[in-house]
C-alpha positions as CSV (number, residue, x, y, z in Angstrom):
1,M,-91.3,195.7,263.5
2,M,-89.6,192.4,261.9
3,K,-87.4,193.4,258.8
4,L,-87.0,190.3,256.9
5,I,-84.4,189.8,254.4
6,A,-84.1,187.1,250.9
7,W,-81.3,185.2,249.9
8,T,-79.4,186.5,247.7
9,A,-77.5,184.1,244.6
10,S,-74.5,183.6,246.8
11,E,-75.3,182.9,250.5
12,K,-76.0,179.2,251.6
13,P,-77.9,178.1,254.4
14,N,-76.4,176.8,257.5
15,I,-77.0,173.1,259.1
16,N,-78.1,173.3,262.4
17,E,-79.4,176.9,262.4
18,W,-83.3,178.1,262.4
19,Y,-84.7,180.1,259.1
20,K,-87.8,181.5,259.6
21,V,-91.0,179.7,257.1
22,K,-92.0,182.2,254.2
23,F,-96.0,180.9,253.9
24,S,-96.8,180.1,257.2
25,E,-99.4,180.7,259.3
26,Y,-98.2,179.6,262.5
27,N,-94.7,181.5,262.1
28,D,-92.4,178.6,261.6
29,F,-88.9,177.8,260.9
30,Y,-87.4,175.3,259.2
31,K,-83.2,174.1,260.0
32,I,-81.1,171.3,258.2
33,Q,-80.3,168.4,260.1
34,K,-78.3,165.2,259.3
35,D,-80.1,162.3,259.1
36,F,-77.8,159.1,258.1
37,Y,-75.5,157.8,256.3
38,S,-75.3,155.8,253.6
39,P,-72.2,153.5,253.2
40,E,-73.5,152.6,249.9
41,A,-73.9,155.9,248.4
42,K,-71.0,157.1,250.5
43,R,-73.0,159.9,251.3
44,T,-74.8,161.6,254.6
45,F,-78.2,162.7,253.9
46,Y,-80.5,165.8,255.4
47,R,-83.8,166.4,256.2
48,I,-85.6,169.5,257.5
49,I,-86.9,170.3,260.9
50,S,-90.3,172.8,261.5
51,F,-89.4,174.6,264.7
52,Y,-93.9,175.1,265.7
53,D,-94.3,171.1,266.2
54,G,-91.1,169.4,266.1
55,Q,-92.2,167.7,262.5
56,L,-90.4,166.3,259.5
57,V,-91.1,168.1,256.7
58,E,-88.5,166.4,254.2
59,R,-86.2,163.9,254.8
60,G,-83.4,162.1,252.9
61,M,-81.8,165.0,251.1
62,T,-78.7,166.0,249.3
63,L,-77.4,168.7,251.0
64,S,-77.1,170.9,247.7
65,E,-81.3,169.7,247.9
66,A,-81.6,170.9,251.7
67,R,-79.4,174.4,251.2
68,E,-81.9,174.8,248.1
69,F,-84.9,173.3,249.7
70,I,-84.2,176.3,252.8
71,R,-83.2,179.2,250.0
72,N,-87.0,178.6,248.1
73,L,-89.4,178.6,252.0
74,T,-87.4,180.4,254.1
75,Y,-85.9,184.4,254.9
76,R,-82.4,184.6,255.1
77,R,-82.3,186.6,258.5
78,V,-84.8,188.5,260.1
79,I,-83.4,191.6,262.3
């Protein structure tokens, strides 16, 4: 049986690491990937990718926004 562990307040999701989605009928996982670099803003933007179908879930997010998105929709770890 799987044990699902939730995020604590001080933990941050890593880039390029799969995290199990909380509310998914497909047993899906999400991960953060680099999306693009904006020379005007001098900032890198990130996207969220779905493992199940390889689709783009969100894009054009700052790293803190992407991490918050992952924290809200996924579990930290599955044992």
